[in-house]
Structure formats: C-alpha cells, structure tokens
ROTOR-651524 format. One line per field, with one value per residue (C-alpha): residue in one letter; residue number from 1; x, y, z. Coordinates in nm, 3 decimals. Layout:
<pts>
aa [A | ...]
i [NUM | ...]
east [X | ...]
north [Y | ...]
up [Z | ...]
</pts>
This chain:
<pts>
aa [M | K | K | K | T | I | S | I | V | S | L | T | L | L | L | I | S | L | T | A | L | A | G | C | G | V | R | T | S | L | N | D | K | N | L | E | K | V | T | L | N | E | V | A | H | S | I | F | Y | A | P | M | Y | V | A | I | E | N | G | Y | F | K | E | E | G | I | E | L | N | L | V | T | G | F | G | A | D | K | T | M | T | A | V | L | S | G | D | A | D | V | G | F | M | G | S | E | A | S | I | Y | T | Y | L | G | G | T | E | D | Y | V | V | N | F | A | Q | L | T | Q | R | A | G | N | F | L | V | A | R | E | P | V | S | D | F | N | W | K | D | L | E | G | K | K | V | L | G | G | R | K | G | G | M | P | Q | M | V | F | E | Y | I | L | K | K | N | G | M | N | P | A | T | D | L | A | I | D | Q | S | I | D | F | G | S | T | A | A | A | F | S | G | G | Q | G | D | F | T | V | E | F | E | P | A | A | T | S | L | E | S | E | G | K | G | Y | V | V | A | S | L | G | E | D | S | G | Y | V | P | Y | T | A | Y | C | A | K | N | S | Y | L | E | K | H | P | E | T | V | Q | G | F | V | N | A | L | Q | K | G | M | L | Y | V | D | T | H | T | P | E | E | I | A | T | V | I | H | P | Q | F | K | E | N | D | I | E | T | V | T | A | I | V | S | R | Y | Y | D | Q | E | T | W | K | D | N | L | I | F | E | E | D | S | F | T | L | L | Q | D | I | L | E | E | A | G | E | L | S | E | R | V | P | Y | E | T | L | V | T | T | K | Y | A | D | S | A | M | Q | N | I | K]
i [1 | 2 | 3 | 4 | 5 | 6 | 7 | 8 | 9 | 10 | 11 | 12 | 13 | 14 | 15 | 16 | 17 | 18 | 19 | 20 | 21 | 22 | 23 | 24 | 25 | 26 | 27 | 28 | 29 | 30 | 31 | 32 | 33 | 34 | 35 | 36 | 37 | 38 | 39 | 40 | 41 | 42 | 43 | 44 | 45 | 46 | 47 | 48 | 49 | 50 | 51 | 52 | 53 | 54 | 55 | 56 | 57 | 58 | 59 | 60 | 61 | 62 | 63 | 64 | 65 | 66 | 67 | 68 | 69 | 70 | 71 | 72 | 73 | 74 | 75 | 76 | 77 | 78 | 79 | 80 | 81 | 82 | 83 | 84 | 85 | 86 | 87 | 88 | 89 | 90 | 91 | 92 | 93 | 94 | 95 | 96 | 97 | 98 | 99 | 100 | 101 | 102 | 103 | 104 | 105 | 106 | 107 | 108 | 109 | 110 | 111 | 112 | 113 | 114 | 115 | 116 | 117 | 118 | 119 | 120 | 121 | 122 | 123 | 124 | 125 | 126 | 127 | 128 | 129 | 130 | 131 | 132 | 133 | 134 | 135 | 136 | 137 | 138 | 139 | 140 | 141 | 142 | 143 | 144 | 145 | 146 | 147 | 148 | 149 | 150 | 151 | 152 | 153 | 154 | 155 | 156 | 157 | 158 | 159 | 160 | 161 | 162 | 163 | 164 | 165 | 166 | 167 | 168 | 169 | 170 | 171 | 172 | 173 | 174 | 175 | 176 | 177 | 178 | 179 | 180 | 181 | 182 | 183 | 184 | 185 | 186 | 187 | 188 | 189 | 190 | 191 | 192 | 193 | 194 | 195 | 196 | 197 | 198 | 199 | 200 | 201 | 202 | 203 | 204 | 205 | 206 | 207 | 208 | 209 | 210 | 211 | 212 | 213 | 214 | 215 | 216 | 217 | 218 | 219 | 220 | 221 | 222 | 223 | 224 | 225 | 226 | 227 | 228 | 229 | 230 | 231 | 232 | 233 | 234 | 235 | 236 | 237 | 238 | 239 | 240 | 241 | 242 | 243 | 244 | 245 | 246 | 247 | 248 | 249 | 250 | 251 | 252 | 253 | 254 | 255 | 256 | 257 | 258 | 259 | 260 | 261 | 262 | 263 | 264 | 265 | 266 | 267 | 268 | 269 | 270 | 271 | 272 | 273 | 274 | 275 | 276 | 277 | 278 | 279 | 280 | 281 | 282 | 283 | 284 | 285 | 286 | 287 | 288 | 289 | 290 | 291 | 292 | 293 | 294 | 295 | 296 | 297 | 298 | 299 | 300 | 301 | 302 | 303 | 304 | 305 | 306 | 307 | 308 | 309 | 310 | 311 | 312 | 313 | 314 | 315 | 316 | 317 | 318 | 319 | 320 | 321 | 322 | 323 | 324 | 325 | 326 | 327 | 328 | 329 | 330 | 331 | 332 | 333 | 334 | 335 | 336 | 337 | 338 | 339 | 340]
east [-1.860 | -1.712 | -1.791 | -1.615 | -1.304 | -1.290 | -1.323 | -1.029 | -0.815 | -0.909 | -0.824 | -0.488 | -0.409 | -0.513 | -0.281 | 0.006 | -0.062 | -0.068 | 0.257 | 0.420 | 0.298 | 0.428 | 0.765 | 0.775 | 0.719 | 0.353 | 0.167 | -0.157 | -0.361 | -0.159 | 0.163 | 0.037 | 0.197 | 0.535 | 0.462 | 0.686 | 0.486 | 0.531 | 0.358 | 0.298 | 0.190 | 0.019 | -0.017 | -0.386 | -0.634 | -0.727 | -0.821 | -0.524 | -0.312 | -0.510 | -0.215 | -0.128 | -0.484 | -0.490 | -0.176 | -0.350 | -0.684 | -0.533 | -0.308 | 0.019 | 0.183 | 0.101 | 0.239 | 0.565 | 0.565 | 0.437 | 0.155 | 0.079 | -0.056 | -0.187 | -0.219 | -0.326 | -0.121 | -0.332 | -0.038 | 0.326 | 0.452 | 0.264 | 0.363 | 0.730 | 0.712 | 0.575 | 0.864 | 1.136 | 0.995 | 0.973 | 0.594 | 0.597 | 0.846 | 0.762 | 0.625 | 0.426 | 0.415 | 0.555 | 0.933 | 0.993 | 0.962 | 1.274 | 1.468 | 1.349 | 1.450 | 1.789 | 1.870 | 1.742 | 2.031 | 1.847 | 2.120 | 1.914 | 1.742 | 1.489 | 1.561 | 1.304 | 1.294 | 0.984 | 0.775 | 0.403 | 0.245 | 0.377 | 0.109 | -0.059 | -0.377 | -0.579 | -0.840 | -0.960 | -1.323 | -1.544 | -1.879 | -2.042 | -1.965 | -1.703 | -1.698 | -1.356 | -1.178 | -0.854 | -0.621 | -0.648 | -1.006 | -0.859 | -0.746 | -0.892 | -1.046 | -1.003 | -0.880 | -0.853 | -0.502 | -0.254 | 0.012 | 0.309 | 0.597 | 0.374 | 0.360 | -0.008 | 0.049 | 0.379 | 0.237 | -0.060 | 0.178 | 0.390 | 0.084 | -0.013 | 0.335 | 0.329 | 0.014 | 0.165 | 0.017 | 0.178 | 0.048 | 0.125 | -0.056 | -0.299 | -0.526 | -0.575 | -0.470 | -0.596 | -0.341 | -0.477 | -0.714 | -0.594 | -0.535 | -0.853 | -1.081 | -1.086 | -1.383 | -1.594 | -1.482 | -1.573 | -1.915 | -1.957 | -1.910 | -1.537 | -1.353 | -1.448 | -1.244 | -1.078 | -0.802 | -0.917 | -0.805 | -1.042 | -1.288 | -1.351 | -1.370 | -1.628 | -1.822 | -1.857 | -1.988 | -2.235 | -2.368 | -2.409 | -2.170 | -1.886 | -1.773 | -1.435 | -1.304 | -0.938 | -0.694 | -0.367 | -0.223 | -0.289 | -0.181 | 0.141 | 0.271 | 0.469 | 0.596 | 0.720 | 0.420 | 0.432 | 0.698 | 0.775 | 1.059 | 1.219 | 1.502 | 1.850 | 1.876 | 1.556 | 1.672 | 2.004 | 1.843 | 1.549 | 1.653 | 1.452 | 1.139 | 1.176 | 1.224 | 0.909 | 0.723 | 0.828 | 0.751 | 0.396 | 0.357 | 0.493 | 0.228 | -0.031 | 0.114 | 0.104 | -0.259 | -0.359 | -0.163 | -0.338 | -0.697 | -0.986 | -1.098 | -1.409 | -1.198 | -0.963 | -1.256 | -1.410 | -1.086 | -1.026 | -1.389 | -1.354 | -1.105 | -1.368 | -1.696 | -1.834 | -1.855 | -2.071 | -1.899 | -2.010 | -1.835 | -1.517 | -1.518 | -1.563 | -1.269 | -1.044 | -1.132 | -1.040 | -0.697 | -0.654 | -0.722 | -0.463 | -0.192 | -0.153 | 0.040 | 0.372 | 0.417 | 0.716 | 0.834 | 1.171 | 1.230 | 1.438 | 1.698 | 1.517 | 1.211 | 1.418 | 1.573 | 1.228 | 1.113 | 1.402 | 1.328 | 0.972 | 1.097 | 1.350 | 1.091 | 0.862 | 1.140 | 1.150 | 1.497 | 1.807 | 2.045 | 2.034 | 2.065 | 2.241 | 2.001 | 2.212 | 2.181 | 1.803 | 1.700 | 1.776 | 1.636 | 1.776 | 1.450 | 1.235 | 1.484 | 1.472 | 1.093 | 1.050 | 1.279 | 1.117 | 0.746 | 0.612]
north [-5.635 | -5.569 | -5.194 | -5.178 | -5.345 | -5.098 | -4.805 | -4.928 | -4.980 | -4.637 | -4.474 | -4.647 | -4.531 | -4.176 | -4.167 | -4.300 | -4.034 | -3.752 | -3.874 | -3.882 | -3.532 | -3.397 | -3.554 | -3.378 | -3.039 | -2.998 | -2.810 | -2.947 | -2.861 | -3.128 | -2.924 | -2.567 | -2.548 | -2.543 | -2.204 | -1.919 | -1.672 | -1.309 | -1.016 | -0.725 | -0.391 | -0.177 | 0.198 | 0.183 | -0.067 | 0.079 | -0.034 | 0.185 | -0.124 | -0.361 | -0.570 | -0.673 | -0.787 | -0.978 | -1.160 | -1.242 | -1.350 | -1.553 | -1.742 | -1.617 | -1.577 | -1.937 | -2.047 | -1.884 | -2.058 | -1.764 | -1.743 | -1.371 | -1.193 | -0.854 | -0.575 | -0.215 | 0.052 | 0.358 | 0.590 | 0.561 | 0.656 | 0.366 | 0.123 | 0.217 | 0.177 | -0.176 | -0.268 | -0.120 | -0.285 | -0.625 | -0.644 | -0.654 | -0.817 | -0.598 | -0.246 | -0.097 | 0.283 | 0.595 | 0.550 | 0.892 | 0.711 | 0.509 | 0.830 | 0.981 | 0.676 | 0.650 | 1.018 | 0.982 | 0.746 | 0.414 | 0.149 | -0.136 | 0.088 | -0.022 | -0.074 | -0.043 | -0.355 | -0.310 | -0.018 | -0.077 | 0.254 | 0.525 | 0.788 | 0.943 | 0.761 | 1.037 | 1.277 | 1.626 | 1.620 | 1.931 | 1.991 | 2.086 | 1.994 | 2.225 | 2.258 | 2.323 | 2.299 | 2.491 | 2.456 | 2.833 | 2.764 | 2.661 | 3.016 | 3.122 | 2.777 | 2.527 | 2.184 | 1.870 | 1.751 | 1.487 | 1.443 | 1.680 | 1.506 | 1.232 | 1.157 | 1.257 | 1.599 | 1.662 | 1.567 | 1.797 | 2.085 | 1.992 | 2.032 | 2.362 | 2.502 | 2.379 | 2.586 | 2.901 | 2.874 | 2.905 | 2.621 | 2.819 | 3.142 | 3.100 | 2.848 | 2.683 | 2.316 | 2.131 | 1.862 | 1.786 | 1.505 | 1.147 | 0.950 | 0.767 | 1.009 | 1.298 | 1.166 | 1.143 | 1.490 | 1.626 | 1.456 | 1.622 | 1.968 | 2.035 | 2.192 | 2.317 | 2.043 | 1.721 | 1.505 | 1.142 | 0.797 | 0.537 | 0.405 | 0.714 | 0.953 | 0.745 | 0.679 | 1.054 | 1.087 | 0.800 | 0.951 | 1.290 | 1.448 | 1.527 | 1.540 | 1.440 | 1.744 | 1.653 | 1.361 | 1.424 | 1.129 | 1.289 | 1.640 | 1.543 | 1.315 | 0.998 | 0.977 | 0.677 | 0.686 | 0.354 | 0.085 | -0.226 | -0.221 | -0.432 | -0.393 | -0.469 | -0.756 | -0.916 | -0.894 | -1.055 | -1.341 | -1.413 | -1.350 | -1.646 | -1.535 | -1.179 | -1.311 | -1.522 | -1.219 | -1.009 | -1.294 | -1.306 | -0.931 | -0.949 | -1.210 | -0.968 | -0.687 | -0.909 | -1.000 | -0.635 | -0.545 | -0.812 | -0.799 | -0.554 | -0.339 | -0.558 | -0.873 | -0.710 | -0.585 | -0.932 | -1.078 | -0.817 | -0.766 | -1.002 | -0.751 | -0.476 | -0.646 | -0.322 | -0.194 | -0.342 | -0.479 | -0.182 | 0.059 | -0.148 | -0.168 | 0.210 | 0.272 | 0.021 | 0.184 | 0.526 | 0.403 | 0.190 | 0.480 | 0.706 | 0.437 | 0.408 | 0.081 | -0.004 | -0.327 | -0.416 | -0.355 | -0.194 | 0.121 | 0.322 | 0.583 | 0.864 | 0.798 | 0.810 | 1.138 | 1.286 | 1.172 | 1.355 | 1.661 | 1.664 | 1.618 | 1.898 | 2.134 | 2.057 | 2.142 | 1.785 | 1.679 | 1.768 | 1.593 | 1.364 | 0.989 | 0.777 | 0.564 | 0.250 | 0.285 | 0.268 | 0.084 | -0.262 | -0.383 | -0.737 | -0.900 | -0.700 | -0.760 | -1.133 | -1.140 | -0.947 | -1.188 | -1.501 | -1.410 | -1.369]
up [0.254 | -0.087 | -0.060 | 0.276 | 0.131 | -0.156 | 0.086 | 0.296 | -0.014 | -0.147 | 0.183 | 0.189 | -0.165 | -0.077 | 0.225 | 0.014 | -0.251 | 0.004 | 0.157 | -0.185 | -0.267 | 0.061 | -0.011 | -0.349 | -0.188 | -0.294 | -0.022 | 0.115 | 0.420 | 0.605 | 0.597 | 0.599 | 0.944 | 0.765 | 0.610 | 0.722 | 0.932 | 0.828 | 0.995 | 0.759 | 0.902 | 0.636 | 0.683 | 0.584 | 0.445 | 0.110 | -0.240 | -0.335 | -0.259 | -0.482 | -0.613 | -0.257 | -0.185 | -0.513 | -0.395 | -0.065 | -0.209 | -0.493 | -0.253 | -0.396 | -0.054 | 0.036 | -0.299 | -0.192 | 0.146 | 0.349 | 0.601 | 0.601 | 0.906 | 0.790 | 1.046 | 0.978 | 1.154 | 1.066 | 1.004 | 0.890 | 1.236 | 1.394 | 1.119 | 1.152 | 1.530 | 1.483 | 1.251 | 1.471 | 1.783 | 1.615 | 1.632 | 1.250 | 1.016 | 0.718 | 0.700 | 0.414 | 0.414 | 0.258 | 0.233 | 0.384 | 0.719 | 0.640 | 0.582 | 0.910 | 1.115 | 0.946 | 1.003 | 1.358 | 1.428 | 1.440 | 1.434 | 1.288 | 1.034 | 0.772 | 0.404 | 0.124 | -0.094 | -0.312 | -0.438 | -0.502 | -0.604 | -0.833 | -0.778 | -0.477 | -0.386 | -0.225 | -0.357 | -0.273 | -0.159 | -0.150 | 0.018 | -0.312 | -0.673 | -0.826 | -1.203 | -1.359 | -1.023 | -0.989 | -0.692 | -0.648 | -0.539 | -0.203 | -0.120 | 0.212 | 0.269 | 0.550 | 0.440 | 0.654 | 0.572 | 0.682 | 0.947 | 0.928 | 0.755 | 0.614 | 0.243 | 0.195 | 0.345 | 0.167 | -0.174 | -0.108 | -0.030 | -0.332 | -0.558 | -0.397 | -0.458 | -0.819 | -0.858 | -0.712 | -0.363 | -0.022 | 0.201 | 0.515 | 0.428 | 0.139 | 0.315 | 0.652 | 0.668 | 0.975 | 1.065 | 1.411 | 1.314 | 1.340 | 1.021 | 0.928 | 1.114 | 0.868 | 0.668 | 0.984 | 1.089 | 0.745 | 0.765 | 1.102 | 0.953 | 0.990 | 0.697 | 0.353 | 0.182 | 0.294 | 0.149 | 0.151 | 0.047 | -0.088 | 0.004 | 0.221 | -0.076 | -0.261 | 0.061 | 0.117 | -0.237 | -0.203 | 0.120 | -0.048 | 0.201 | -0.037 | -0.398 | -0.542 | -0.731 | -0.789 | -0.782 | -0.604 | -0.795 | -1.131 | -1.032 | -0.852 | -1.128 | -1.062 | -0.704 | -0.500 | -0.270 | -0.085 | -0.045 | 0.159 | 0.406 | 0.677 | 0.924 | 0.796 | 1.040 | 0.909 | 0.547 | 0.641 | 0.836 | 0.604 | 0.240 | 0.104 | 0.287 | 0.158 | -0.195 | -0.163 | -0.029 | -0.329 | -0.570 | -0.435 | -0.479 | -0.834 | -0.916 | -0.782 | -0.995 | -1.303 | -1.239 | -1.205 | -1.517 | -1.727 | -1.596 | -1.604 | -1.311 | -1.285 | -1.251 | -1.001 | -0.793 | -0.781 | -0.645 | -0.373 | -0.268 | 0.034 | 0.176 | 0.156 | 0.245 | 0.388 | 0.028 | -0.245 | -0.555 | -0.766 | -0.530 | -0.521 | -0.902 | -0.933 | -0.699 | -0.872 | -1.206 | -1.069 | -0.961 | -1.273 | -1.509 | -1.346 | -1.367 | -0.993 | -1.000 | -1.160 | -1.355 | -1.136 | -0.780 | -0.850 | -0.644 | -0.888 | -0.797 | -0.979 | -0.764 | -0.445 | -0.558 | -0.624 | -0.281 | -0.117 | -0.331 | -0.194 | 0.164 | 0.121 | -0.025 | 0.269 | 0.515 | 0.649 | 0.533 | 0.733 | 0.492 | 0.189 | 0.227 | -0.039 | -0.246 | -0.193 | 0.184 | 0.209 | -0.108 | -0.241 | -0.572 | -0.580 | -0.468 | -0.712 | -0.995 | -0.936 | -0.910 | -1.235 | -1.419 | -1.282 | -1.254 | -1.608]
</pts>
C-alpha cells in the first residue's frame, strides 16, 4: 500500500514538473507539435552537405523550434520548381537558379539567405588510374557531364577554359543523362570519364569501376557552389523561422569546424546508411581537407560577382543582377554573432 502511495505522489510531482517546464519554454515530447514545420528541398543528398546533416542529427533545428521535412529534388531545376510552386519553403541548390528565375520575370522571386559550400563538391572519375593527371588528358575523350546551365557543368567548363581547352570542340561532353544517373551510366560503359558527387565517386572506386583523378573543388578555387533560398514572400512572413533555420545551420557549421572528420562522419552516418562508416569517413575527410565548408553562412558580394562571371563566361547570363536584390546576409550575420 505504501509503495502505491509513493507512486501516485511521484506521478503527481512529475506532471507538475513537466507543466512548469512547458511554461518556461523548455521543449519536451509533449509539445513537439508546436514546432514550426519547414519543408527543405535539397538539390541532392550528398556528404558534400555535411554541416546540414550535423544540424539535423544533433537536433539543432528542433532546438530552434523547427520540425524539418527534408526532400531531395535531384536537380536545381526541380528544386527551384518546388520552391516557386510552394511545395517547399526553402530551397538548397546552386544560386545560379535564383538568377535565372529573377531574369525570367518571376514576380515573387527567391532570395539567397545563407551559403553553405565554398568549393565545388564533384570529382572527375576515370575508367583507369591516371598518374599525374592533366586536364589536357580529356582532349578527344567523352565525359558524362551535368545539365546545361547548372553549376556542376559550368564549373567543369570554367576549369577546362582555365586550362586552355575549348569545352565545345576539344572533347565531347554528354549532357543528356539525368542528374543522379551518370554513375550508373558510367558503370554500364558510357563515357571515358564522368563528373560525380559523393558518395557516387567513392562507390565507383570501391566497386573497381572508376578512379578519382581530379577534384573540381580544388581546381576551380573558391566558388559559391550551394546556398539556401526562399521566396521573398516567405522571408517577409516568417523572419523568425528563417533566423532559427540559419541558427541551426550555423551550429552545424561550428560543429564541423571544431571536430574531426571521424567525429563528423559518426554524426551524419544515419543519413547515409547505405555506406559503411569507413566510407563516410573517407568522403568527409576528402571534403574536409579541401576546405569545402565555410565557417559562417554569409554569402559575400565577391562570391556573387564570381558566380555571375562564371555564368557570363558560360553564355548563360543575359544581364547582371544587383547583389542586394538576390542576397540578404542579415540572418547569417545574426547567427554568426550569436552562435559561438
């Protein structure tokens, strides 16, 4: 009888404690339903975006009051369509897409509010090992490339031109294969080389079907490769949610900046269960060593200018767009000052 009395008293005290915590704003499983739902459409699901997955796996979005619904678009065109149609609140892709939609006359255009990566995340994969690879080795070869006007393809062409090659005449670039299917096509015998993101590049190596011979991230230098964006109307209606979103990302950036590749890989491994932890660690190390990620999310004007230079050189830019029109740094500035 005494044990039963103690149990009832304990239960009562527990309920009182939970009620008090809820009143103080401490989140528990009882009020998770109060989290703001945000749908994020990512251009691809890749270890290249490790800081974002750290933020997800470590619960940083929930800490900021956000219930994140992550969807993979498999291409910037599809991701942008999801944002413009309202199927996604936030898009994560190459920011060239924001320029295209703005110049296309979209009234409620998207604005970039955070930059995640500062280098290209793809690699050139050959059928056989190539010692002392030179980009001139691609002369007369067939390469499985990216979508016309997309960041992967434009950076690839940018590198070729830097190395004195004409992308239109010195090699054959196959741009007909859907994003995400090039590795399978290469495995099936198409192309002499292919341009791949991770984990596809490492998977081809582990299967003995390809060999990484060059990093586009290292050879192109610092470029604003991927950024987060949302429609103007969304930013105006949900400034607190956007700030919480960026705060969560900044926490992820800070974790990556202060931890080893092994620790980062352990955190994000649940996002890539199809790969063993050794493979995930090797990929994280590859990106880590080439300084893929910034230590903040500020999309700087110099980066936006370089992006438009690359677009112009690729023949994809009809006119320049002012930096202030398509980029805001207020959320990233605030996050950097407050998340330390």
